[in-house]
C-alpha positions as CSV (number, residue, x, y, z in Angstrom):
1,X,2.0,32.4,90.6
2,X,4.3,35.9,91.0
3,X,2.2,38.8,89.3
4,X,4.2,40.8,86.5
5,X,6.9,43.4,87.3
6,X,5.3,47.2,85.8
7,X,8.2,48.4,83.4
8,X,9.8,51.4,84.8
9,X,8.9,54.7,83.4
10,X,11.7,56.6,80.5
11,X,13.5,59.6,82.1
12,X,13.0,62.3,79.4
13,X,15.7,64.2,78.7
14,X,13.9,67.2,76.9
15,X,14.0,70.6,78.9
16,X,10.1,72.0,80.2
17,X,9.3,75.1,78.3
18,X,8.4,77.8,81.1
19,X,4.6,79.9,80.8
20,X,6.7,83.1,81.8
21,X,6.7,84.7,78.6
22,X,3.5,83.8,77.5
23,X,2.2,85.6,80.0
24,X,4.7,88.6,80.1
25,X,3.7,88.7,76.1
26,X,0.2,88.5,76.7
27,X,0.1,91.7,79.2
28,X,2.8,93.3,76.7
29,X,-0.1,92.9,74.7
30,X,-2.5,94.0,77.8
31,X,-0.7,96.9,78.0
32,X,-0.2,98.4,74.8
33,X,-3.8,97.9,74.0
34,X,-4.9,99.4,77.3
35,X,-2.5,102.6,77.0
36,X,-4.0,102.9,72.9
37,X,-7.7,103.0,74.0
38,X,-7.0,105.4,77.1
39,X,-5.0,107.8,74.5
40,X,-7.8,107.4,72.1
41,X,-10.3,108.4,74.4
42,X,-8.4,111.0,76.4
43,X,-7.7,112.6,73.1
44,X,-11.3,112.8,72.3
45,X,-12.5,114.2,76.2
46,X,-11.7,116.9,78.0
47,X,-12.4,115.2,82.1
48,X,-12.6,116.3,85.3
49,X,-13.8,115.1,88.9
50,X,-14.3,118.9,90.0
51,X,-17.5,118.5,89.6
52,X,-21.0,117.8,91.3
53,X,-25.1,118.0,90.7
54,X,-26.6,120.9,91.4
55,X,-30.0,122.5,91.3
56,X,-32.8,124.6,92.6
57,X,-32.9,124.9,96.8
58,X,-35.7,127.8,97.2
59,X,-36.1,129.4,100.7
60,X,-39.3,129.3,102.6
61,X,-39.7,133.0,104.2
62,X,-42.1,134.3,106.8
63,X,-43.7,137.4,105.1
64,X,-45.4,138.1,108.3
65,X,-44.7,138.1,111.6
66,X,-45.8,136.1,114.9
67,X,-45.8,132.7,116.6
68,X,-46.3,129.5,115.0
69,X,-49.2,127.8,115.8
70,X,-48.6,124.7,113.3
71,X,-45.4,122.8,111.8
72,X,-47.4,120.8,108.8
73,X,-43.7,118.7,107.3
74,X,-40.9,117.4,108.3
75,X,-37.3,117.3,107.8
76,X,-36.6,115.5,104.7
77,X,-40.4,115.1,103.5
78,X,-41.3,115.2,100.3
79,X,-43.9,118.2,99.6
80,X,-46.1,118.5,97.0
81,X,-46.5,122.3,94.9
82,X,-49.1,124.8,97.1
83,X,-48.8,121.8,100.3
84,X,-49.3,123.6,103.5
85,X,-46.0,123.9,105.1
86,X,-46.7,126.3,108.4
87,X,-49.2,128.2,110.1
88,X,-48.7,131.6,111.9
89,X,-51.5,133.0,115.1
90,X,-53.6,135.1,112.9
91,X,-55.8,136.0,115.3
92,X,-54.2,139.9,115.4
93,X,-54.7,140.2,111.6
94,X,-57.8,138.6,111.2
95,X,-59.1,141.6,113.5
96,X,-57.2,144.1,111.5
97,X,-59.2,143.0,108.2
98,X,-62.5,143.3,110.4
99,X,-61.1,146.8,111.3
100,X,-60.4,147.1,107.0
101,X,-64.0,145.9,106.5
102,X,-65.5,148.6,108.8
103,X,-63.8,151.0,107.3
104,X,-64.7,150.2,103.7
105,X,-67.9,150.0,104.6
106,X,-67.7,154.4,106.0
107,X,-66.6,155.1,102.8
108,X,-69.1,153.2,100.8
109,X,-71.4,155.3,102.4
110,X,-69.7,158.0,102.3
111,X,-69.2,157.9,98.4
112,X,-73.6,159.1,98.5
113,X,-74.8,155.2,98.8
114,X,-74.0,154.4,95.5
115,X,-74.4,157.3,93.1
116,X,-76.4,159.6,95.1
117,X,-74.0,162.1,95.5
118,X,-72.8,162.2,91.8
119,X,-77.3,162.8,91.5
120,X,-76.6,166.0,93.5
121,X,-73.8,167.1,91.4
122,X,-76.0,166.7,88.3
123,X,-78.5,168.6,89.7
124,X,-76.7,171.3,90.5
125,X,-75.4,171.3,86.9
126,X,-78.4,171.5,85.9
127,X,-79.2,174.7,88.0
128,X,-76.2,176.2,87.3
129,X,-77.0,175.9,83.5
130,X,-80.3,177.5,83.9
131,X,-78.7,180.3,85.6
132,X,-76.3,181.0,83.2
133,X,-79.7,181.1,80.6
134,X,-81.1,184.3,83.3
135,X,-77.9,185.7,83.0
136,X,-78.9,186.3,79.1
137,X,-82.0,187.5,79.9
138,X,-80.8,189.9,82.0
139,X,-78.1,191.2,80.4
140,X,-81.3,191.4,77.2
141,X,-83.0,193.6,79.3
142,X,-80.2,195.8,79.7
143,X,-79.5,196.8,76.5
144,X,-83.1,197.2,76.1
145,X,-83.5,199.6,79.2
146,X,-80.4,201.3,78.1
147,X,-81.8,201.5,74.4
148,X,-85.1,203.1,75.9
149,X,-83.2,205.3,77.8
150,X,-81.1,206.7,75.1
151,X,-84.3,207.5,73.2
152,X,-85.7,208.7,76.0
153,X,-82.9,211.4,76.1
154,X,-83.3,212.0,72.5
155,X,-87.2,212.9,72.8
156,X,-86.3,215.1,76.5
157,X,-83.8,217.1,74.4
158,X,-86.9,218.4,72.3
159,X,-89.4,218.6,74.7
160,X,-91.6,215.6,73.9
161,X,-91.4,213.7,77.2
162,X,-91.1,215.0,80.6
163,X,-87.9,214.6,83.1
164,X,-90.3,212.4,85.0
165,X,-90.2,210.3,82.1
166,X,-86.2,210.7,81.4
167,X,-85.4,209.9,85.6
168,X,-87.8,206.8,85.0
169,X,-85.8,205.3,82.1
170,X,-82.3,206.1,84.3
171,X,-83.9,204.2,86.9
172,X,-85.2,201.2,85.2
173,X,-81.6,200.9,83.4
174,X,-80.0,201.4,86.7
175,X,-82.8,198.1,88.2
176,X,-81.3,196.1,85.8
177,X,-77.9,196.4,85.6
178,X,-78.2,195.8,89.0
179,X,-80.6,192.8,87.9
180,X,-77.5,191.0,86.2
181,X,-74.7,192.2,89.1
182,X,-77.1,189.7,91.0
183,X,-78.2,187.1,88.9
184,X,-74.1,187.2,87.4
185,X,-73.0,186.4,91.5
186,X,-76.2,183.8,91.8
187,X,-74.2,181.9,89.5
188,X,-70.7,181.9,90.7
189,X,-72.3,181.2,93.4
190,X,-73.8,177.8,91.9
191,X,-70.5,177.5,90.3
192,X,-68.6,177.3,93.1
193,X,-70.8,175.2,95.3
194,X,-70.7,172.6,92.1
195,X,-67.2,173.0,92.1
196,X,-67.4,172.2,96.2
197,X,-70.0,169.8,95.6
198,X,-67.8,167.5,93.0
199,X,-64.5,168.5,95.2
200,X,-66.3,166.3,97.7
201,X,-67.6,163.6,95.2
202,X,-63.9,163.4,94.0
203,X,-62.6,162.8,98.3
204,X,-64.8,160.3,99.5
205,X,-63.8,158.5,96.3
206,X,-60.5,158.8,97.1
207,X,-61.6,157.7,100.4
208,X,-63.1,154.2,99.7
209,X,-60.0,153.8,97.0
210,X,-57.9,153.8,99.6
211,X,-59.8,152.1,102.0
212,X,-60.3,149.4,99.3
213,X,-56.8,149.1,99.2
214,X,-56.6,148.8,103.2
215,X,-58.8,145.8,102.7
216,X,-57.3,144.1,100.4
217,X,-53.9,144.5,101.9
218,X,-55.4,143.6,105.4
219,X,-56.3,140.1,103.6
220,X,-53.5,139.8,101.7
221,X,-51.7,139.8,105.5
222,X,-54.1,137.4,106.4
223,X,-53.2,134.8,103.9
224,X,-49.6,135.1,104.4
225,X,-50.3,133.4,108.1
226,X,-50.5,130.1,106.5
227,X,-47.1,129.3,104.2
228,X,-47.4,127.6,101.5
229,X,-44.8,125.6,99.7
230,X,-43.6,127.1,96.6
231,X,-42.5,124.1,94.4
232,X,-42.5,120.4,95.0
233,X,-39.4,119.2,96.7
234,X,-37.8,117.8,99.2
235,X,-38.3,119.8,102.7
236,X,-34.6,120.4,103.9
237,X,-32.9,122.6,107.0
238,X,-36.2,122.9,108.8
239,X,-35.5,125.8,111.5
240,X,-38.9,126.6,112.6
241,X,-41.0,124.6,115.2
242,X,-44.4,125.4,116.8
243,X,-44.2,127.7,119.2
244,X,-41.4,129.9,117.7
245,X,-41.8,133.7,117.3
246,X,-40.6,134.6,113.8
247,X,-39.8,137.5,112.1
248,X,-40.5,138.8,108.5
249,X,-38.2,137.5,106.0
250,X,-36.6,135.1,108.7
251,X,-36.2,131.5,106.5
252,X,-38.4,128.7,108.3
253,X,-36.9,126.3,105.7
254,X,-35.7,124.9,102.1
255,X,-37.4,123.4,99.8
256,X,-35.1,120.9,97.0
257,X,-37.0,121.1,94.1
258,X,-37.9,118.0,92.3
259,X,-36.8,119.2,89.1
260,X,-34.0,121.5,87.3
261,X,-31.3,119.3,88.2
262,X,-27.8,120.3,86.8
263,X,-24.5,119.3,86.6
264,X,-21.4,122.2,87.5
265,X,-18.1,121.2,86.6
266,X,-15.0,123.0,87.3
267,X,-12.6,122.8,84.2
268,X,-8.7,123.5,84.1
269,X,-8.5,127.0,82.2
270,X,-6.2,124.7,79.1
271,X,-8.5,122.7,79.0
272,X,-11.8,125.0,77.6
273,X,-10.3,125.7,74.2
274,X,-11.6,122.1,73.0
275,X,-15.5,123.0,75.2
276,X,-18.3,124.2,73.1
277,X,-21.8,124.4,73.9
278,X,-24.0,121.5,72.6
279,X,-21.5,119.2,73.6
280,X,-22.4,115.6,74.9
281,X,-21.1,114.8,78.5
282,X,-20.3,111.5,79.8
283,X,-20.8,111.5,83.7
284,X,-19.9,109.2,86.3
285,X,-21.6,109.0,89.5
286,X,-19.5,108.4,93.0
287,X,-22.2,107.5,95.3
288,X,-23.5,104.5,92.7
289,X,-20.4,103.0,92.2
290,X,-19.8,105.1,89.1
291,X,-23.0,104.7,87.5
292,X,-23.3,106.9,84.0
293,X,-25.7,109.3,83.3
294,X,-25.8,111.9,80.4
295,X,-26.1,115.3,79.5
296,X,-25.2,118.5,77.5
297,X,-22.9,121.4,78.0
298,X,-25.3,124.2,78.1
299,X,-23.6,126.7,79.4
300,X,-20.0,127.8,80.4
301,X,-18.9,130.6,82.7
302,X,-17.7,134.3,81.4
303,X,-15.3,134.3,84.7
304,X,-13.5,131.7,86.5
305,X,-14.6,130.4,90.1
306,X,-12.1,132.6,92.0
307,X,-14.1,135.7,91.0
308,X,-16.1,135.1,92.8
309,X,-15.3,134.2,96.0
310,X,-15.4,136.5,99.2
311,X,-12.1,137.2,98.9
312,X,-10.7,137.5,95.2
313,X,-7.0,137.6,94.3
314,X,-5.5,140.5,93.5
315,X,-2.4,139.6,91.8
316,X,-1.3,143.1,91.5
317,X,-0.2,142.9,95.7
318,X,2.1,140.6,97.8
319,X,4.3,137.5,95.5
320,X,2.7,136.5,92.6
321,X,1.9,132.2,92.0
322,X,0.5,131.2,89.3
323,X,-2.2,128.8,89.1
324,X,-4.2,127.3,87.0
325,X,-7.6,128.3,87.0
326,X,-11.0,126.9,87.0
327,X,-13.7,127.9,85.3
328,X,-17.5,126.7,85.7
329,X,-19.0,124.5,82.9
330,X,-23.2,124.3,83.5
331,X,-24.1,120.8,82.4
332,X,-27.4,119.8,81.0
333,X,-29.1,115.6,82.3
334,X,-30.7,114.2,79.6
335,X,-30.9,111.0,80.9
336,X,-30.5,110.1,85.2
337,X,-30.8,106.6,86.9
338,X,-33.7,104.5,88.1
339,X,-36.0,105.7,91.2
340,X,-34.0,103.8,92.9
341,X,-31.1,105.7,92.6
342,X,-32.4,109.3,92.6
343,X,-29.5,112.3,91.8
344,X,-29.2,114.6,94.7
345,X,-27.8,118.0,95.2
346,X,-24.3,117.9,96.1
347,X,-23.0,114.6,94.9
348,X,-19.8,114.1,93.1
349,X,-19.8,112.9,89.7
350,X,-16.8,112.7,87.1
351,X,-17.5,114.6,83.6
352,X,-16.3,113.5,80.2
353,X,-17.1,115.7,77.8
354,X,-16.6,114.6,74.1
355,X,-14.9,117.5,72.3
356,X,-14.7,115.2,68.6
């Protein structure tokens, strides 16, 4: 049996439709939407890619000179606040402290052993007061002797008393006057002695103060041989090794603080009109594929960045070429990334400030 022959397909005369117009239309719509969204975003934001993460980098300086005996941290190691960093040979400073302790002990002994000199001054002052009373008594005797002499002189003129008695009265006046002068001299000498003792006490106290200050300074210098971290952070750019001779004021390393990171964005001067302190900022971190963090405009510099360069421009000399200036804007970070993506000083970011 012969199998049936399938019918031949009928060829259609209708033309096929090309998908190109639909593709082009979709592209036009998408492009228009993108352009609208971009223009709308741009009208409500000021953006710049001239921005980076900044923070506090604290230099660690040597306060005393000497040979380094220990370096207790490594490059890029995290340290806690007041954690040990560097130790300088302290033998010389211990000797200085021992000498200062000896000087202080001698000065303390010179002050009179806890008030002995002051007691002597008090005793001398009491004696001076007693001698002042003797002066008053001697002065009274002089007055009485002079009165007796005047009375004897009247009686002698009337021949009631003898010349011998009158001479005796005169001698008594002279004696009491001499006694008064002697007592006054004793009082003056006692006063000078008291003043001298008081000056000695003050001098001893001053020397004790100087010795105390010298001892405190020696102890302070000794404490400077152990250098601690001024803040918690990462050790950066370590410049010291064991055995190295360091000088006062020499930079040993830097500590990049854990906290206090901020963004320093340099906006064009033509963008400043809409910028205000307190505006919200969206920040894209280049190091993490444009991951977004948030911030707030904290302050706007009072001068352009060019004014703080080593050689600021002088437009009054030579040929002038106008260049758009940039103004530093400080942005406080309000929301960062997770611990797996730490923000580091110097990383580039793109800042978008919401001006509306």
